[in-house]
Structures are given as C-alpha cells and as structure tokens.
C-alpha positions as CSV (number, residue, x, y, z in Angstrom):
1,X,85.5,62.0,5.2
2,X,84.4,58.5,6.1
3,X,82.0,56.7,3.9
4,X,79.1,55.7,5.9
5,X,77.3,52.5,4.9
6,X,73.6,52.3,5.6
7,X,72.0,48.9,5.8
8,X,68.4,48.6,5.1
9,X,66.3,47.2,7.9
10,X,64.9,43.8,7.0
11,X,61.3,44.0,6.1
12,X,59.0,42.6,8.8
13,X,55.8,41.1,7.3
14,X,52.4,41.5,8.9
15,X,52.4,37.7,9.7
16,X,55.8,38.0,11.6
17,X,54.6,41.1,13.5
18,X,51.4,39.2,14.5
19,X,53.4,36.2,15.6
20,X,55.6,38.6,17.8
21,X,52.6,40.2,19.3
22,X,51.0,36.8,20.1
23,X,54.2,35.5,21.5
24,X,54.5,38.6,23.8
25,X,50.8,38.2,25.0
26,X,51.3,34.5,25.7
27,X,54.5,35.2,27.7
28,X,52.7,38.0,29.7
29,X,49.7,35.6,30.5
30,X,52.1,32.9,31.5
31,X,54.0,35.3,33.9
32,X,50.7,36.5,35.3
33,X,49.4,33.0,35.9
34,X,52.7,31.9,37.5
35,X,52.5,34.9,39.8
36,X,49.0,34.1,40.9
37,X,49.9,30.4,41.5
38,X,53.0,31.3,43.5
39,X,51.1,34.0,45.6
40,X,48.3,31.5,46.4
41,X,50.7,28.8,47.5
42,X,52.6,31.3,49.6
43,X,49.4,32.4,51.3
44,X,48.4,28.7,52.0
45,X,51.8,28.0,53.5
46,X,51.6,31.0,55.8
47,X,48.1,30.0,56.9
48,X,49.3,26.5,57.8
49,X,52.2,27.9,59.8
50,X,49.9,30.3,61.6
51,X,47.5,27.5,62.6
52,X,50.4,25.3,63.8
53,X,51.9,28.2,65.8
54,X,48.6,28.9,67.5
55,X,48.1,25.2,68.3
56,X,51.5,25.0,69.9
57,X,50.9,28.2,71.9
58,X,47.5,26.9,73.2
59,X,49.2,23.5,74.1
60,X,52.1,25.3,75.9
61,X,49.4,27.3,77.8
62,X,47.7,24.0,78.9
63,X,51.0,22.6,80.1
64,X,51.7,25.9,82.1
65,X,48.2,25.7,83.6
66,X,48.8,22.1,84.7
67,X,52.2,23.0,86.2
68,X,50.8,25.9,88.2
69,X,47.3,24.7,89.1
70,X,47.7,20.8,89.0
71,X,44.9,20.4,86.4
72,X,44.5,21.2,82.8
73,X,42.0,23.8,81.7
74,X,38.5,22.8,80.6
75,X,38.0,25.6,78.1
76,X,39.9,28.0,75.7
77,X,38.2,30.9,77.4
78,X,39.9,30.0,80.7
79,X,43.3,30.2,79.0
80,X,42.4,33.5,77.4
81,X,41.5,35.0,80.8
82,X,44.3,33.6,82.9
83,X,47.2,32.6,80.7
84,X,47.2,35.3,78.0
85,X,46.2,33.2,75.0
86,X,45.2,35.6,72.3
87,X,43.9,34.8,68.8
88,X,41.6,36.3,66.1
89,X,38.2,34.4,66.6
90,X,37.0,35.5,63.3
91,X,39.9,33.8,61.5
92,X,40.5,30.8,63.7
93,X,38.3,28.2,65.5
94,X,40.0,26.8,68.7
95,X,38.7,23.9,70.7
96,X,40.0,21.8,73.6
97,X,38.9,18.3,74.1
98,X,39.8,16.6,77.4
99,X,38.7,13.5,79.2
100,X,39.7,14.5,82.7
101,X,41.7,17.1,84.6
102,X,44.9,14.9,84.5
103,X,45.0,14.4,80.7
104,X,46.5,16.8,78.3
105,X,43.6,18.2,76.2
106,X,43.6,17.7,72.5
107,X,44.0,21.1,70.9
108,X,42.3,21.6,67.6
109,X,42.8,24.8,65.6
110,X,41.1,25.3,62.2
111,X,41.1,28.2,59.8
112,X,37.7,29.7,59.3
113,X,36.8,30.7,55.7
C-alpha cells in the first residue's frame, strides 16, 4: 500500500477572511458600475444614430419632393402624408425651417426626454 501524506490546510485568520470578502465585494461593485456606464454610453450612441438617421431620411424626402413637385415641402406633416416619412412623435421632435420654396429646408431632429 502507498503511504498517503496529508497536508494541513493553512489556517486563515478572521482578518484574512474579512479582506477576501471585502475584495470580492469591491470587485463586484466595480463590475456592476462598469456595466451601468457601458450600457448608458451604448444607449446614448444608439439615440444619436437614430436622430441622425431620421434627419437624413427627412432631408432625402425633401429632395424627392423637390424633384417631383419643383418645390420643397413647407411642413413635416406634408412629408408624412405624401412621402411616407414615419417617426415616433413621442420620442422625436422634427421641424423644417425654410425661407422659400426653392431653398432646401433646414431639418432639425431632437430627442424628447
């Protein structure tokens, strides 16, 4: 038969155990904080992209309106009715500012809070 040698586990003091627990809690809080920061940043980036995409779509609809009708639209509701522009009015505020029928309107899209 083989001789089996048993090693005693090193004794862990209460202070060492407390340090390990505190280190684990600090690591968990740090990971949670990092997750919240990354999620918030990702959400802000997605909102920025959505606003820019909507602004581009409205601008393209304005150009299409000018190409077909020879004049730019005077309101966003006209683009909604005749050119298929769709957006969530509770989430975005869209406005067109134009000086005349021959000038591309300035499209402003903002995120409502």
